[in-house]
N, CA, C and O of each residue as an XYZ file, in Angstrom:
944
protein
N     124.804     94.303     54.546
C     123.249     94.794     53.996
C     122.153     93.941     54.821
O     122.198     92.750     55.129
N     121.158     94.902     55.088
C     120.022     94.097     55.865
C     119.123     93.693     54.381
O     118.767     94.412     53.447
N     118.954     92.280     54.630
C     117.958     91.900     53.850
C     116.318     92.015     54.027
O     115.527     92.667     53.346
N     116.088     91.215     55.099
C     114.806     91.211     56.094
C     115.086     91.779     57.088
O     116.116     91.583     57.733
N     113.963     92.789     57.434
C     113.768     93.770     58.338
C     112.341     93.462     58.833
O     111.355     93.450     58.097
N     112.334     93.225     60.106
C     110.929     93.176     60.870
C     110.899     94.183     62.243
O     111.582     93.929     63.235
N     110.078     95.263     62.153
C     110.090     96.293     63.236
C     108.495     96.068     63.898
O     107.486     95.757     63.265
N     108.603     96.302     65.217
C     107.462     96.210     65.883
C     106.492     94.935     65.628
O     105.272     95.045     65.503
N     107.083     93.919     65.577
C     106.184     92.904     65.036
C     105.269     92.078     66.113
O     105.823     91.638     67.120
N     104.226     91.919     65.956
C     103.156     91.510     67.075
C     102.084     90.761     66.081
O     101.828     90.866     64.882
N     101.496     89.814     67.343
C     100.590     89.023     66.738
C      99.706     88.500     67.866
O     100.103     87.705     68.718
N      98.776     88.886     67.818
C      97.493     88.359     69.092
C      96.436     87.698     68.536
O      95.841     88.128     67.548
N      96.086     86.419     69.246
C      94.889     85.897     69.508
C      94.129     86.123     70.403
O      94.430     85.582     71.467
N      92.692     87.092     70.387
C      92.183     87.381     71.262
C      92.985     87.912     72.446
O      93.792     88.829     72.290
N      92.762     87.329     73.646
C      93.789     88.443     74.623
C      94.902     87.748     74.762
O      95.614     87.991     75.736
N      95.273     86.767     73.844
C      96.832     86.291     74.180
C      97.552     86.691     73.322
O      97.162     86.607     72.158
N      99.050     87.350     73.671
C      99.798     87.948     72.596
C     100.742     86.984     72.552
O     101.399     86.755     73.567
N     100.986     86.181     71.232
C     101.905     85.345     70.881
C     103.320     86.083     70.644
O     104.221     85.493     71.241
N     103.727     87.152     69.972
C     104.657     87.655     69.568
C     104.185     89.260     70.161
O     103.049     89.729     70.094
N     105.375     89.906     70.734
C     105.118     90.994     71.395
C     106.264     92.012     71.139
O     107.309     92.066     71.787
N     105.916     92.809     70.099
C     106.889     94.273     69.750
C     108.224     93.832     69.514
O     109.161     94.217     70.214
N     108.376     92.896     68.380
C     109.789     92.094     68.352
C     110.292     93.092     67.057
O     109.535     93.531     66.192
N     111.439     93.283     67.126
C     112.413     93.642     65.765
C     113.412     92.797     65.469
O     114.177     92.189     66.217
N     113.339     92.817     64.462
C     114.859     91.472     63.570
C     115.090     91.942     62.893
O     114.424     92.865     62.424
N     116.399     91.459     62.399
C     117.231     92.276     60.940
C     118.109     91.129     60.527
O     118.969     90.577     61.213
N     117.801     90.900     59.470
C     118.806     89.708     59.052
C     119.708     89.740     58.045
O     119.219     89.527     56.935
N     121.152     89.987     58.094
C     122.114     90.450     57.325
C     122.280     89.555     55.921
O     122.111     88.341     56.031
N     122.560     90.029     54.787
C     122.624     89.384     53.709
C     123.597     88.505     53.654
O     124.716     88.993     53.813
N     123.531     87.020     53.430
C     124.566     86.261     53.374
C     124.939     85.218     54.803
O     125.639     84.206     54.837
N     124.244     85.849     55.824
C     124.081     85.242     57.130
C     122.798     83.828     57.216
O     121.635     83.649     56.853
N     123.850     83.081     57.908
C     122.755     82.061     58.825
C     122.144     82.675     60.194
O     122.850     82.554     61.195
N     121.282     83.120     60.283
C     120.360     84.010     61.365
C     119.592     82.701     62.526
O     118.672     82.012     62.084
N     119.952     82.555     63.565
C     119.304     81.498     64.128
C     118.359     81.882     65.018
O     118.687     82.869     65.676
N     117.225     81.396     65.270
C     116.150     82.009     66.129
C     115.586     80.882     67.219
O     114.755     80.025     66.919
N     116.129     81.021     68.415
C     115.897     79.878     69.580
C     115.118     80.772     70.750
O     114.816     81.950     70.942
N     114.969     79.376     71.470
C     113.935     80.078     72.545
C     113.314     78.674     73.478
O     113.740     77.636     72.972
N     112.843     78.538     74.123
C     111.806     77.556     74.814
C     110.604     77.356     74.014
O     110.191     78.250     73.274
N     110.042     76.267     74.121
C     108.762     75.914     73.397
C     107.665     77.358     74.320
O     107.598     77.850     75.447
N     106.968     77.530     72.931
C     106.180     78.557     73.383
C     106.670     80.086     73.284
O     105.964     81.013     73.679
N     107.852     80.248     72.761
C     108.327     81.472     73.199
C     107.888     82.512     71.737
O     108.209     83.700     71.760
N     107.322     82.067     70.810
C     106.854     82.657     69.666
C     107.428     82.761     68.580
O     107.002     83.631     67.821
N     108.595     81.906     68.134
C     109.313     81.801     67.190
C     108.665     81.225     65.928
O     108.820     81.785     64.842
N     108.086     80.332     66.037
C     107.186     79.756     64.652
C     106.239     80.787     64.163
O     105.918     80.876     62.978
N     105.713     81.716     65.288
C     104.643     82.549     64.848
C     105.373     83.714     64.339
O     104.893     84.243     63.336
N     106.459     84.221     64.848
C     107.359     84.885     64.200
C     107.456     84.929     62.764
O     107.199     85.835     61.970
N     108.050     83.299     62.539
C     108.276     83.018     61.069
C     106.875     83.302     60.284
O     106.892     84.017     59.282
N     105.893     82.835     60.669
C     104.682     82.898     60.033
C     104.609     84.460     59.631
O     104.701     84.934     58.499
N     104.407     85.177     60.933
C     104.436     86.630     60.528
C     105.244     86.833     59.110
O     104.775     86.829     57.972
N     106.569     87.006     59.524
C     107.427     87.149     58.204
C     107.111     86.607     56.789
O     107.284     87.275     55.769
N     106.620     85.307     56.812
C     106.199     84.924     55.514
C     105.057     85.470     55.169
O     104.771     85.522     53.973
N     104.072     86.046     56.270
C     102.575     86.343     55.415
C     101.787     85.340     55.435
O     101.023     85.175     54.484
N     101.797     84.336     56.656
C     101.052     83.468     56.833
C      99.887     84.189     57.703
O     100.321     84.905     58.606
N      98.685     84.125     57.594
C      97.585     84.695     58.096
C      97.189     83.704     59.629
O      97.469     82.527     59.855
N      96.451     84.703     60.500
C      96.223     83.976     61.975
C      96.198     84.862     62.943
O      97.291     85.399     63.128
N      95.212     85.262     63.736
C      95.184     86.388     64.614
C      95.227     88.057     64.023
O      94.917     88.314     62.860
N      95.508     88.753     64.671
C      95.592     90.147     64.548
C      97.177     90.374     64.627
O      97.848     90.114     65.626
N      97.667     90.887     63.449
C      99.203     90.996     63.399
C      99.087     92.639     63.076
O      98.185     93.258     62.512
N     100.397     93.121     63.676
C     100.897     94.356     63.709
C     102.515     94.268     63.596
O     103.318     93.400     63.938
N     102.678     95.760     62.858
C     104.401     95.733     62.564
C     104.741     95.801     61.164
O     103.917     95.516     60.294
N     105.884     96.156     60.919
C     106.459     96.481     59.316
C     107.324     95.689     59.124
O     108.160     95.404     59.981
N     107.276     95.096     57.752
C     108.358     94.020     57.170
C     109.112     94.675     55.956
O     108.281     95.187     55.205
N     110.298     94.822     55.540
C     111.008     95.147     54.460
C     111.798     93.646     53.925
O     112.308     92.851     54.714
N     111.771     93.486     52.560
C     112.599     92.621     52.261
C     113.546     93.443     51.085
O     113.116     94.031     50.093
N     114.798     93.309     51.466
C     115.702     94.024     50.374
C     115.250     95.378     50.602
O     115.222     95.958     49.517
N     114.870     96.158     51.585
C     114.434     97.543     51.340
C     112.996     97.674     51.232
O     112.432     98.643     51.738
N     112.297     96.684     50.550
C     110.902     96.746     49.979
C     110.137     96.623     51.040
O     110.470     95.886     51.967
N     108.731     97.502     51.051
C     107.834     96.960     52.262
C     106.921     95.766     51.578
O     106.459     95.883     50.443
N     106.753     94.794     52.271
C     106.143     93.696     52.173
C     105.066     93.233     53.074
O     104.515     92.135     52.998
N     104.769     94.328     54.085
C     103.839     93.828     55.086
C     102.655     93.593     54.491
O     102.045     92.794     55.202
N     101.979     93.909     53.474
C     100.706     93.894     52.730
C     100.567     92.885     51.843
O      99.480     92.676     51.305
N     101.797     92.048     51.556
C     101.809     91.261     50.496
C     101.697     89.585     51.258
O     102.356     89.091     52.173
N     100.662     89.072     50.496
C     100.538     87.635     50.725
C     101.620     86.304     50.688
O     102.523     86.669     49.935
N     101.848     85.248     51.059
C     102.812     84.125     51.047
C     103.117     83.904     49.614
O     104.068     83.217     49.239
N     102.328     84.472     48.863
C     102.476     83.931     47.182
C     103.148     84.757     46.562
O     103.945     84.350     45.716
N     102.993     86.228     46.838
C     103.663     87.568     46.437
C     104.971     87.490     46.961
O     105.944     87.694     46.236
N     105.109     87.137     48.490
C     106.715     87.149     49.060
C     107.561     86.103     48.568
O     108.768     86.165     48.333
N     106.696     85.036     48.429
C     107.956     83.714     47.617
C     108.506     84.092     46.065
O     109.600     83.791     45.586
N     107.298     84.920     45.367
C     107.805     85.532     44.149
C     109.011     86.473     44.111
O     109.781     86.557     43.154
N     109.094     87.141     45.195
C     109.969     88.325     45.556
C     111.043     87.731     46.002
O     112.051     88.437     46.023
N     111.155     86.534     46.404
C     112.595     85.916     46.701
C     112.514     85.239     48.448
O     113.515     84.858     49.055
N     111.423     85.223     48.885
C     111.190     84.861     50.495
C     110.509     83.598     50.223
O     109.500     83.510     49.523
N     111.133     82.566     50.838
C     110.784     80.991     51.007
C     110.768     80.604     52.129
O     111.501     81.146     52.957
N     109.873     79.483     52.506
C     110.095     79.117     53.877
C     109.701     77.238     53.977
O     109.177     76.590     53.071
N     110.071     76.784     55.126
C     109.781     75.300     55.220
C     109.138     75.541     56.347
O     109.250     76.621     56.927
N     108.128     74.216     56.938
C     107.322     74.177     58.129
C     107.995     73.001     58.949
O     108.936     72.264     58.656
N     107.123     73.080     60.178
C     108.004     72.223     60.971
C     107.596     70.339     60.599
O     108.243     69.299     60.722
N     106.430     70.617     60.191
C     105.920     69.025     59.402
C     106.333     69.314     57.861
O     106.126     70.370     57.262
N     106.826     68.404     57.457
C     107.208     68.321     55.886
C     105.904     68.891     55.093
O     104.765     68.621     55.474
N     106.152     69.636     54.050
C     105.029     69.910     53.091
C     104.989     69.185     51.698
O     104.301     69.579     50.756
N     105.938     67.899     51.670
C     105.812     67.135     50.560
C     104.682     66.431     50.436
O     103.954     66.206     51.403
N     104.376     65.930     48.972
C     103.324     65.139     48.456
C     103.650     63.556     48.515
O     104.354     63.064     47.634
N     103.155     62.806     49.509
C     103.698     61.530     49.776
C     103.580     60.577     48.229
O     104.487     59.858     47.812
N     102.467     60.752     47.657
C     102.553     60.092     46.645
C     102.970     60.272     44.980
O     102.694     59.603     43.984
N     103.682     61.374     45.174
C     104.504     61.885     43.901
C     105.907     61.556     44.174
O     106.396     61.483     45.301
N     106.496     61.370     43.109
C     108.023     60.952     43.236
C     108.618     62.622     43.460
O     108.093     63.736     43.440
N     109.934     62.112     43.667
C     110.620     63.677     44.147
C     110.611     64.273     42.940
O     110.156     65.410     43.066
N     110.908     64.025     41.822
C     111.298     64.802     40.918
C     109.967     65.418     40.416
O     110.041     66.546     39.929
N     108.896     64.877     40.471
C     107.130     65.412     40.152
C     107.135     66.426     41.051
O     107.035     67.460     40.390
N     107.188     66.638     42.012
C     106.783     67.626     43.035
C     107.839     68.788     42.755
O     107.602     69.994     42.686
N     109.005     68.166     42.618
C     109.975     69.556     42.280
C     109.659     70.340     40.853
O     109.890     71.532     40.652
N     109.134     69.492     39.996
C     108.508     70.074     38.882
C     107.142     70.934     38.843
O     106.751     71.682     37.947
N     106.449     70.569     40.237
C     105.195     71.044     40.077
C     105.537     72.161     40.782
O     104.693     73.047     40.647
N     106.432     72.446     41.464
C     106.978     73.762     42.443
C     107.319     74.786     41.380
O     106.935     75.954     41.327
N     108.353     73.933     40.286
C     108.894     74.977     39.405
C     107.798     75.601     38.721
O     107.776     76.820     38.555
N     106.881     74.834     38.309
C     106.011     75.467     37.249
C     105.095     76.530     37.776
O     104.576     77.400     37.076
N     104.922     76.370     39.215
C     103.943     77.315     39.994
C     104.709     78.823     40.289
O     104.154     79.904     40.487
N     106.109     78.533     40.252
C     107.016     79.936     40.526
C     107.966     80.200     39.232
O     108.779     81.124     39.215
N     107.841     79.585     38.496
C     108.631     80.045     37.227
C     110.225     79.536     37.231
O     111.141     80.042     36.583
N     110.311     78.266     38.242
C     111.798     77.842     37.960
C     111.696     76.894     36.980
O     110.561     76.664     36.562
N     112.931     76.083     36.359
C     113.234     75.421     35.515
C     113.935     74.257     35.876
O     114.422     74.021     36.981
N     113.962     73.360     34.617
C     114.357     71.914     35.274
C     116.027     72.008     35.430
O     116.587     71.141     36.100
N     116.720     72.951     34.874
C     118.143     73.391     35.549
C     118.082     73.728     36.773
O     118.985     73.235     37.449
N     117.541     74.220     37.185
C     117.431     74.759     38.784
C     117.051     73.245     39.557
O     117.673     72.975     40.585
N     116.218     72.461     39.136
C     115.962     71.367     39.921
C     117.156     70.372     39.647
O     117.597     69.904     40.696
N     117.723     69.977     38.629
C     119.278     69.460     38.857
C     120.100     69.846     39.517
O     120.827     69.045     40.104
N     120.271     71.235     39.648
C     121.304     71.644     40.601
C     120.826     71.310     42.142
O     121.566     70.811     42.989
N     119.633     71.628     42.318
C     119.216     71.628     43.866
C     119.124     70.145     44.165
O     119.187     69.790     45.342
N     118.953     69.094     43.031
C     118.891     67.468     43.558
C     120.292     67.207     43.773
O     120.542     66.446     44.707
N     121.246     67.665     43.124
C     122.796     67.424     43.326
C     122.973     68.078     44.575
O     123.580     67.427     45.424
N     122.589     69.197     44.877
C     123.618     70.164     46.084
C     122.757     69.173     47.537
O     123.338     68.866     48.578
N     121.527     68.893     47.260
C     121.156     68.325     48.366
C     121.248     66.491     48.442
O     120.608     65.823     49.253
N     121.987     66.047     47.626
C     122.308     64.607     47.340
C     120.818     63.847     47.514
O     120.496     63.135     48.465
N     119.974     64.192     46.313
C     118.839     63.794     46.125
C     118.653     63.317     44.775
O     117.487     62.991     44.551
N     119.660     63.142     43.558
C     119.995     62.912     42.501
C     119.410     61.740     42.425
O     118.473     61.663     41.630
N     119.758     60.604     43.155
C     119.432     58.912     42.874
C     117.979     58.849     43.234
O     117.314     57.855     42.944
N     117.404     60.004     43.931
C     116.148     59.456     44.332
C     114.708     60.014     43.558
O     113.530     59.801     43.848
N     115.320     60.816     42.457
C     114.250     61.629     41.630
C     113.077     60.668     41.253
O     111.931     61.034     41.516
N     113.268     59.606     40.725
C     112.333     58.639     40.434
C     111.324     57.991     41.494
O     110.360     57.255     41.285
N     111.927     58.575     42.899
C     111.410     57.492     43.833
C     110.315     58.375     44.821
O     110.638     59.414     45.397
N     108.879     57.715     44.899
C     107.908     58.118     45.614
C     108.328     58.501     46.710
O     109.211     58.016     47.417
N     107.489     59.663     46.906
C     108.455     60.117     48.696
C     108.261     59.347     49.830
O     109.103     59.067     50.683
N     106.775     58.933     49.770
C     106.488     58.125     50.755
C     107.642     56.832     51.201
O     107.880     56.416     52.335
N     108.105     56.484     50.183
C     109.161     55.224     50.012
C     110.595     55.498     50.486
O     111.436     54.616     50.657
N     110.781     56.767     50.674
C     112.402     57.350     51.197
C     112.256     57.639     52.511
O     111.162     57.761     53.062
N     113.560     57.780     53.166
C     113.547     57.879     54.420
C     113.199     59.114     54.919
O     113.253     60.095     54.177
N     112.861     59.210     56.034
C     112.572     60.755     56.513
C     113.589     61.785     56.655
O     113.408     63.002     56.630
N     114.944     60.999     56.846
C     115.640     62.271     56.266
C     116.048     62.776     54.967
O     116.618     63.860     54.838
N     115.772     62.034     54.046
C     115.595     62.130     52.875
C     114.335     62.846     52.656
O     114.287     63.388     51.551
N     113.146     63.025     53.509
C     112.127     63.623     53.127
C     112.142     65.014     53.329
O     111.508     65.853     52.689
N     113.000     65.214     54.373
C     113.377     66.562     55.352
C     114.188     67.304     54.159
O     113.874     68.451     53.841
N     114.943     66.809     53.693
C     115.870     67.624     52.825
C     115.093     67.627     51.306
O     115.515     68.465     50.509
N     114.147     66.869     50.925
C     113.199     67.128     49.804
C     112.368     68.335     50.228
O     112.249     69.210     49.370
N     111.779     68.532     51.393
C     111.324     69.625     51.828
C     112.102     70.854     51.770
O     111.532     71.934     51.617
N     113.416     70.760     51.887
C     114.230     71.967     52.016
C     114.323     72.205     50.252
O     114.583     73.363     49.926
N     114.158     71.341     49.275
C     114.881     71.136     47.984
C     113.322     71.959     47.323
O     113.367     72.724     46.360
N     112.240     71.667     47.939
C     110.875     72.448     47.444
C     111.300     73.811     47.883
O     111.031     74.665     47.039
N     111.841     74.226     48.876
C     111.626     75.500     49.273
C     112.728     76.176     48.464
O     112.620     77.402     48.421
N     113.601     75.732     47.916
C     115.033     76.294     46.969
C     114.389     76.487     45.773
O     114.841     77.462     45.172
N     113.542     75.944     45.236
C     113.043     75.785     43.764
C     112.997     77.240     43.417
O     112.706     77.908     44.410
N     113.177     77.908     42.399
C     113.147     79.313     41.832
C     114.263     80.169     42.606
O     114.105     81.381     42.754
N     115.175     79.632     43.001
C     116.593     80.240     43.889
C     115.925     81.556     44.706
O     116.005     82.748     44.410
N     115.438     81.100     45.509
C     114.925     82.592     46.746
C     116.314     83.315     46.637
O     117.297     83.101     45.928
N     116.035     84.242     47.592
C     117.089     85.074     48.181
C     117.344     84.679     49.980
O     118.331     84.685     50.716
N     115.774     84.332     50.177
C     115.948     84.034     51.749
C     115.143     82.739     51.851
O     114.228     82.356     51.123
N     115.699     82.141     52.937
C     115.186     80.796     53.418
C     114.633     81.220     54.749
O     115.330     81.984     55.417
N     113.301     80.767     55.294
C     112.969     80.738     56.563
C     112.454     79.499     56.676
O     111.500     79.088     56.016
N     113.408     78.517     57.979
C     113.424     76.985     57.948
C     112.950     77.315     59.279
O     113.574     77.989     60.099
N     111.502     76.657     59.482
C     111.299     76.227     60.563
C     111.543     74.619     61.510
O     110.788     73.668     61.312
N     112.491     74.566     62.333
C     112.925     73.548     62.768
C     113.124     72.256     61.646
O     112.415     71.255     61.749
N     113.939     72.355     60.797
C     114.469     71.684     59.660
C     115.267     70.117     60.030
O     115.338     69.104     59.334
N     115.837     70.414     61.474
C     116.434     69.086     61.755
C     115.694     68.580     62.882
O     116.288     68.137     63.865
N     114.105     68.623     62.786
C     113.134     67.868     63.716
C     113.185     66.453     63.448
O     112.912     66.136     62.290
N     113.501     65.441     64.335
C     113.510     64.184     63.795
C     114.394     63.616     63.275
O     114.347     62.391     63.161
N     115.476     64.365     62.802
C     116.692     63.797     62.386
C     117.487     63.183     63.336
O     117.415     63.548     64.510
N     118.495     61.996     62.871
C     119.373     61.683     63.918
C     120.492     62.786     63.919
O     120.420     63.896     63.391
N     121.598     62.221     64.662
C     122.772     63.070     65.135
C     123.429     63.640     63.781
O     123.692     64.813     63.515
N     123.641     62.368     62.920
C     124.437     62.493     61.890
C     123.600     63.000     60.380
O     124.127     63.392     59.339
N     122.000     62.818     60.719
C     121.625     63.700     59.630
C     121.438     64.800     59.756
O     121.297     65.478     58.738
N     121.363     65.399     61.025
C     121.599     66.982     61.348
C     122.756     67.223     60.993
O     122.854     67.988     60.033
N     123.784     66.792     61.483
C     125.220     67.458     60.774
C     125.187     67.361     59.365
O     125.722     68.344     58.853
N     124.790     66.602     58.611
C     124.651     66.524     57.244
C     123.735     67.616     56.673
O     123.946     68.064     55.546
N     122.708     68.055     57.445
C     121.906     68.963     57.281
C     122.415     70.372     57.349
O     122.265     71.264     56.514
N     123.074     70.408     58.554
C     124.097     72.041     58.780
C     124.709     72.068     57.488
O     124.327     72.915     56.679
N     125.726     71.147     57.147
C     126.521     71.327     56.016
C     126.088     71.500     54.643
O     126.886     71.948     53.820
N     125.025     71.222     54.347
C     124.133     71.638     53.334
C     123.791     73.106     53.237
O     123.920     73.729     52.183
N     123.317     73.689     54.452
C     122.921     75.116     54.504
C     123.906     75.689     54.368
O     123.885     76.431     53.385
N     125.151     75.694     55.137
C     126.343     76.422     55.075
C     126.802     76.256     53.677
O     127.246     77.298     53.193
N     126.812     75.171     52.862
C     126.898     75.140     51.243
C     126.330     76.353     50.457
O     126.785     77.277     49.782
N     124.941     75.839     50.930
C     123.837     76.705     50.256
C     124.160     78.409     50.278
O     124.107     79.141     49.289
N     124.507     78.822     51.677
C     124.809     79.957     51.911
C     126.059     80.589     51.445
O     126.174     81.789     51.197
N     127.177     79.518     51.323
C     128.383     80.059     50.403
C     128.408     80.298     49.093
O     128.902     81.312     48.600
N     127.667     79.013     48.205
C     127.692     78.903     46.982
C     126.563     79.375     46.307
O     126.766     79.739     45.149
N     125.467     79.458     46.723
C     124.226     79.798     46.038
C     123.875     81.340     46.566
O     122.689     81.636     46.421
N     124.555     82.163     47.039
C     124.040     83.361     47.817
C     122.492     83.467     48.319
O     121.607     84.167     47.826
N     122.406     82.598     49.413
C     121.031     82.267     49.857
C     121.017     82.768     51.293
O     122.043     82.494     51.916
N     120.290     83.292     51.810
C     120.243     84.042     53.309
C     119.356     83.141     54.061
O     118.413     82.707     53.399
N     119.449     82.669     55.563
C     118.922     81.420     56.211
C     118.450     81.962     57.451
O     119.347     82.310     58.220
N     117.226     82.130     57.855
C     116.348     82.528     59.135
C     116.018     81.090     59.522
O     115.259     80.341     58.906
N     116.695     80.818     60.623
C     116.633     78.974     61.226
C     116.054     79.271     62.595
O     116.498     80.044     63.444
N     114.784     78.369     62.648
C     114.197     77.897     64.160
C     114.660     77.031     64.384
O     114.314     76.239     63.507
N     115.479     76.428     65.238
C     115.743     75.146     65.516
C     116.220     75.025     67.155
O     116.578     75.944     67.892
N     116.121     73.855     67.403
C     116.061     73.459     68.880
C     117.492     72.571     68.971
O     118.044     72.600     70.071
N     118.004     71.946     68.124
C     119.235     71.563     68.229
C     120.675     72.456     68.367
O     121.367     72.993     67.502
N     120.794     72.387     69.609
C     121.912     73.704     69.955
C     123.086     73.315     68.911
O     123.704     74.179     68.290
N     123.298     72.117     68.797
C     125.056     71.870     68.080
C     124.785     72.313     66.564
O     125.784     72.697     65.956
N     123.535     72.311     65.855
C     123.407     72.722     64.593
C     123.257     74.261     64.881
O     123.695     75.026     64.022
N     122.815     74.658     65.744
C     122.338     76.332     65.786
C     123.939     77.020     66.067
O     124.326     77.906     65.305
N     124.652     76.636     66.986
C     125.827     77.217     67.466
C     127.055     76.629     66.553
O     128.146     77.180     66.700
N     126.979     75.825     65.861
C     128.035     75.104     64.942
C     127.904     75.800     63.639
O     128.960     75.639     63.027
N     126.799     76.721     62.745
C     126.121     77.271     61.621
C     125.754     78.723     61.852
O     125.946     79.414     60.851
N     125.325     79.302     62.799
C     124.927     80.307     62.882
C     125.466     81.833     62.835
O     125.789     82.102     63.992
N     125.645     82.679     62.199
C     126.622     83.824     62.297
C     125.955     84.818     63.356
O     126.653     85.503     64.104
N     124.525     84.855     63.371
C     123.866     85.550     64.367
C     122.617     84.832     65.238
O     121.746     84.097     64.773
N     122.744     85.162     66.321
C     121.290     84.434     66.902
C     120.350     85.508     68.067
O     120.753     86.278     68.938
N     119.111     85.183     67.662
C     118.003     85.741     68.375
C     117.541     84.857     69.258
O     117.374     83.681     68.935
N     117.277     85.317     70.488
C     116.864     84.398     71.412
C     115.428     84.981     71.822
O     115.520     86.132     72.249
N     114.146     84.477     71.799
C     113.090     84.800     72.162
C     112.540     84.316     73.580
O     113.073     83.262     73.927
N     111.851     84.688     74.248
C     110.888     83.966     75.488
C     109.803     84.896     75.804
O     110.031     86.105     75.836
N     108.591     84.399     76.048
C     107.637     84.523     76.303
C     106.990     85.765     75.224
O     106.372     86.761     75.601
N     107.230     85.499     74.182
C     106.765     86.453     73.107
C     107.750     87.673     72.519
O     107.597     88.273     71.455
N     108.776     87.862     73.485
C     109.574     88.625     73.213
C     110.692     88.418     73.034
O     111.149     87.301     73.275
N     111.580     89.571     72.490
C     113.397     89.073     72.456
C     113.782     89.183     73.319
O     113.373     90.053     74.087
N     114.833     88.295     73.646
C     115.561     88.320     75.258
C     116.781     88.703     74.849
O     117.437     89.380     75.640
N     117.391     88.349     73.474
C     118.686     88.887     73.660
C     118.933     88.513     72.241
O     118.135     87.766     71.675
N     120.144     89.052     71.530
C     120.459     88.920     70.063
C     122.161     89.181     70.099
O     122.687     89.957     70.897
N     122.857     88.441     69.154
C     124.411     88.612     68.932
C     124.927     87.518     68.334
O     124.196     86.691     67.788
N     126.372     87.392     68.382
C     126.943     86.189     67.894
C     126.917     84.943     68.973
O     126.719     84.909     70.187
N     127.166     84.068     68.115
C     126.791     82.809     69.097
C     127.760     82.592     70.398
O     127.307     81.993     71.372
N     129.028     83.061     70.398
C     129.870     82.951     71.537
C     129.113     84.020     72.789
O     129.151     83.644     73.961
N     128.474     85.290     72.439
C     127.848     86.258     73.020
C     126.499     85.356     73.714
O     126.350     85.310     74.935
N     125.736     84.791     72.934
C     124.830     83.996     73.350
C     124.864     83.162     74.320
O     124.053     82.998     75.232
N     125.878     82.612     74.082
C     126.136     81.031     74.881
C     126.467     81.628     76.208
O     126.269     80.980     77.236
N     126.864     82.592     76.225
C     127.452     83.366     77.719
C     126.528     84.193     78.223
O     126.837     84.955     79.139
N     125.549     84.172     77.822
C     124.488     85.450     78.086
C     123.851     84.784     79.357
O     123.322     83.676     79.272
N     123.912     85.465     80.508
C     123.095     84.757     81.808
C     121.643     84.932     81.941
O     121.011     84.325     82.805
N     121.027     85.848     81.007
C     119.425     85.892     80.884
C     118.918     84.796     79.938
O     117.761     84.378     79.964
N     120.002     84.302     78.986
C     119.792     83.504     78.033
C     120.107     82.087     78.798
O     119.140     81.326     78.835
N     121.293     81.625     79.403
C     121.463     80.624     80.219
C     120.110     80.349     81.340
O     119.821     79.156     81.427
N     119.372     81.164     82.080
C     118.349     81.027     82.945
C     117.333     80.643     82.247
O     116.683     79.687     82.673
N     116.910     81.346     80.896
C     115.546     81.126     80.624
C     115.730     80.002     79.268
O     114.722     79.579     78.702
N     116.901     79.648     78.900
C     116.910     78.273     77.916
C     117.990     77.192     77.776
O     117.911     75.963     77.758
N     119.138     78.133     77.674
C     120.158     77.026     77.563
C     120.319     76.094     78.751
O     120.549     74.891     78.627
N     120.205     76.627     79.729
C     120.612     76.162     81.475
C     119.656     74.860     81.326
O     120.036     73.895     81.989
N     118.551     74.690     80.611
C     117.522     73.508     80.893
C     117.967     72.766     79.903
O     117.355     71.704     79.786
N     119.094     73.007     78.899
C     119.077     71.690     77.816
C     120.577     71.309     77.980
O     121.173     70.688     77.100
N     121.146     71.696     79.109
C     122.580     70.971     79.403
C     122.686     70.461     80.820
O     123.710     69.889     81.196
C-alpha cells in the first residue's frame, strides 16, 4: 500500500527551480532512501512533503490516500507525518525528558510513549541530563525521539547520520530498521552515507538537478549507469 504519494511536485524561488515535476510514492513499511549530489533538491522535496513553506510550490500530496497539499506542518504532524532536520531541533538547556514531555503535550502523546521511545533509542539513562551535556550522537538520537513522539506513521528524516561516527551511523541504521519492524513506522530518509542507505533501504529515489533521475531497489540503483555517472561514481 502507498502511504505517501507526491505527484508533479515542484518548488521555484524566483527564476530558480529547486524541484522540478517530481513524482514519489513511499510504500507502507518501507525505508525509502532519497539520495543525490548536493543541490539536487532532496531537502527541498522533504520540505514540500512536510508542508514547510518557501518559494512557490505546486503539485499534489496524499497521505494514506488523503489529500494534504493544503495542510500546514502542524496538521500534517497530527495526521501522522513527522520529520527531522539536518540540524538538530533539540532545546539545549532542557533535559532529555523535559523536551520529550513538551513535545508530547503539544501533539497529544503520553508518558508511556516517552518511556518506550527512550528505551528503543537507548536514551533511558539520559532522561535527566541536560541536552547540551550529552554527546552529539545522543543528541541526534534525541532528535529522532522527538520526531517519534505521538507514534507517527511516517518519518521524514533529513540526513540523520550527519556528523556521526561510522559506529554511530551503524547504530542509527539498526534503530531505524527496528522501528520499521516493531513500531509500524515508514521512513523516507535523505542521507549521504551510502553504507546506511544501501544497508537499510528497501527502495531508493535518486535526484539530480531538481529532477528524479532514477528509482528502484538498492541493487538496481547501485548498478544504474546514470546514477554512477551523476553521483555514486564521485563517492567511490
